[in-house]
N, C-alpha and C positions, 0 to 999 in steps of 0.2 A: 503494500500499501504507499504510494508515493504521491502526495499532494504536487500538482504542477500547475502553472500559471504561465499566460503569456506577456505579464506586464501590467495586467489589470486586477481584478479583484482576485484574491487568492495569491498574490506575490508574497507576501509577508509571512501567510502561513506556511508556505512552501519552504520559505527560509527556516521559519521555526521548526519544520519538521526535520530539518538537516542539523538541529542543534544550536541554532542562534537563540540568543537572549531575547525576550520580550521586553520593549521599552514602551511606557505609556506617555503620551504627551499632552498636555492640555493645550489645544489649538483653537483656531478660529474656522469654523465651518466655512462652506461656500458662500452663504448669505450672511455670516457674522455672528451667528449662534454660536457659542463653545461647544466643543466637540472633543473627545478623548481619542487620540489617532495613536494607534500602536505601530511600531515598527520593529526590525529585527537587527540585532548587533552582536557582532562576533569579533572582538578584538577591535581592529582598526578598519572593519569592513562592516557597513551598515546596508540594509536593504529598505527602502522606503516605497510606499504605495501611494501614490495620489488618491486612488478612491478611497482609501481609507481616512483621508484628512479632508479631502474637498470633493468627494465623489458625488453622483447623482443620487445615490442612497442615502446621503445626509441632508439632502434640502427637506426643511420642515414641511411636514405633511406631504411631500413628495411635490411640492410646488414649484414649477421650473421658474427659474428667474435667469433668462439667456443674457440680459444686459447687466445685470447686477452682480451676478456672481464671480468670485474670485479665486484665486489659487494662493491667496497670501498665507492660509493653515499650511499649505505644503511647505512653504519657505520655512514655517516655523519648526516643523518636524526635521528639515533638512539641517537647519541651525542648531537644533538641539543634538543631532548625532555628531556634527562637528565639535560641539562644546566637550562630548564624551570621548573624544579621540578619535573618530572615523576619519581615515584619510582616503578611502575608497567607498564612494556610494553608489550603489545599484537604484536607480530611480525608475519605478514601474509607472509609465504611462497608461492610463486607461482608465474608462468609467467617469470621465471628467464632468463636471456639472457646469463649466464656465467657458468662456471665449475671451480671454483677457490677454492672450500672448504669452502668457507666464508673467506677466507684469507684477501681479500679486506676489509671487514666489520671489522675485528679485527684490521686491521692496520690504519683505520679510528678512532678507538675507543682508540687508543694509543699503541697497541701492536708493538713491534719492530721485525720486520722480516729482517734479514740480509742476506748477501752473504758470501761468504768465505773470502772478503776484507774487510767486517764490513760495505758495504754500504747497504742502504735500498732497498729491493727488488722492483722491477717494478711491475706493475700491470698486472693482468690477471693469468689464469691457467697455461700456460706453463712457466711463471717465478718462479714457485715453484721449477722447476728442479734444481734452483740455491742457493735454501734456505740451509744455514748452521747452523743458530743460530736464537733462538727466546727468547725474552725477554718479559715476561707477566706483570712483575710490572707496568708498567705504565697503562696497560689495567686495571688491578686490582684496580688501585686506580681511575681510571675514572668510573667505575662500581660502586664501593661502593657496598651499599646493595640492589641495583636495581634488581628487580625481572623480568626475561623474560619468557614470555609465548609464545611458539610458534605455531601459527594456521596452520596446515597443513593436508591435506589428503593422504600424502605419507607416506609409511612405509620402504621405501627402505632402505639398510645398505648404507653403504658409498662405499664399494668397491665391486669386483666381477661382476658374470652375471648381477644380479639384482640391480647393485650399479649405482652411480650417473653417471658415465661416460658411461658404456654399456647401460643403459636404456634411460638416457635423453639427453645425448650428441647428438646423432644424430638429434633429435628435435631442437637442438640449431646449427645444421650446420656442425657438426663434422663428417666426413667419417671414415672409419675403421682404418686408420692408425692415425688419430687424437684421436680417442676413446682409443686406445691403448697408446698414449702418455699422455692423460687426466688420464687414470687409472693409469699409472706409477707414474706422479707426484702427484696425490691424495694419492697414498701409500707413498711416501716419506714425504709427507705434515704430514699425519698421524702419521708416525714413529717420526717425529720430535717433534709434539705435545704430543706425548705419553711419550716421553723422558723429557719433559718440566713437564707434569702433574701428571706421575705416572700412568696414568689410559689408558684404551683403549675403545674407545666410537664407534669405527668404525662398530660393528655390531648391535648398538642400531638401533631400528625401528625409522624410520624419518631422520636418519644421511644424507642419499642420498638426501634429499629434497633440492631443487633450487639449483641445482650443487654442492651439498656438504655444503651448507649453513646451513643446519640442524644440520650437525657435529660440526661444528666450534660454533654454538649455544649452543648445548649439552656440548662439551668438554672444551669450553673456556668461555662461558657466564653464564655456571651452569643453562641452561634452562630447562624448562618442555615442552613436546610437549603434545598438545590436539588437538583432531580433529577440524579442522577449523570452520565448519558450527555450532558445538555446542558451541562452544567460540561466534561466531556471534549472534546466537538465544538468548544467555543469555544476550549480551550486548545490544540486541535491545528490551530485555523483551518480547520474543514471546509468552511464557506460558500466561502471562498477557492478551494480546492482542487477542488471538486466542480465547478466551473464549468467548461464544455466537455465534461465526461465524456459517454459514450456510455450508460453503464451503471454502476449501483452494485451491487456484490455483498457482503452481509453474512450474518450468521447466527449461530446459537450451538446448544449441545446439544441442546436440546429446545425447539422452538418451539410453544409452546402458550398457554393462556388466561393462565399468569402472565406471560408475555412481554409481552402487553398492557397490563401494569400499568406499563409504562414502561422496560422492559429494553432493551438496547442496540440490537438491531435495529429496533425500533419508532422510537426515538429518531432514529436513521440515515435511517429512511424519512421521517421528517417534516422533517428537514434537507434531504435530497435534493429533496423536493417542491417545496421554494422555488424550487429551481433547475431545477425541470422535468426533472429525470433520473429515468428509471425505475430501480426496485429490484427485485432479486431476492434470496431468503433461501435459505442453505444451511444444514441442521440435520441433527443424526444422527436424530432422527425428527421429525416434522411432525404435529401434532395440531389444526391450525386448518384449517378449510375454505377453499376458495379465495375465497368471499365474505368471511369474516372476514379474510383476508390482504390482499384488496383494500380493506377498510374501514380496515384499518391504514397503506395506503400502500404495500403490498408488490404488484407484480405477479403474481409466481409465487414458489412454494416448491419445493425439490429436497432430497429426504431420502436419506441414506444408506441407511435401512431399506428402501427402495424396491429398492435393487439387492442387500442383504443383510440380511435380516429377524432373522437372529440377533445379538442386542446385542454379545454377546463378540467374534464373529467381526468385527464392523462396528467395533468398538472397534480391535480388533489391526491391521484393514486399512484404517485411516481413511485413510492418504495415497492410496493407490491409488483408493479409491472416490471420494475426492474430485476426484482427476484425471478420473475418469470423468465425473463431473458436471460437471466444467469443459467438457468437450468437449459435453455437452448443453446447456450454458448459452450457449457460443458459437455452437453452431448456430442455437439459437431466439431469441438476441437480436442477435447481431453479423454474422450473413449468411455 
């Protein structure tokens, strides 16, 4: 039993399963309410999960706030890890509630974002419209030589039709006009950052991750981006533990074309293939043909929807349905 994740929810849990210590931080949630955000620490290495501090699941009453939500709490968690001696931080980007370009994150780490009157900028993506000046010296002092490794399965740029606002804004509750506003403020944010750094990171793969948090990590934290599942599999020593196994069972809610872009089941299948161990996947719904599964390294797929086509009933009875599928898998693969 090995918890895995691809940079989103569950990233910290995977690290804890590998023996990391659990640290709880009092932080600011996506819309300003206090939250207790966990992260994982092992010596000078920390694993931080955006979703655990400023994720969609932490919005009060689930109320989406696409313009006002911020990544400030994520920066607070990173700052705590640095204070405790972390020199390498794995940053899982996924499940974000905000589209603030990572501005809140760097504010919490010391960067001064100021309006035309020299006042600190408020939180949220829409506040970036008032950004006039950026002082990075306190941020650089706080970071020192800390290495940031971003775990993400997203390769979108910051701006444009495949950027943070256009692609992910609607998932966070942004309507057409709000998407346009977020695109405008992210463009302004990137221009101010480029003036301060002398470089343009807007087109780099992964810059659009987590409402543009990937951009701030690349441009201002000098981060490197790696596929999330590969990082997590390394962290839990998957290659060592899969040796001698007869079968690997993996899965996710919906196994579909998006999964093929590097989601957890595909990463698991690739890693298991190196050890010559077959992989089967279990999903709430399966939208890939047998041919597509096999091309991805998955020998077979099992879907709860085959046993219970009604999604609501399938979700309500997932445990029992999974147990039934477990019996089918044992019969088909373990004799």
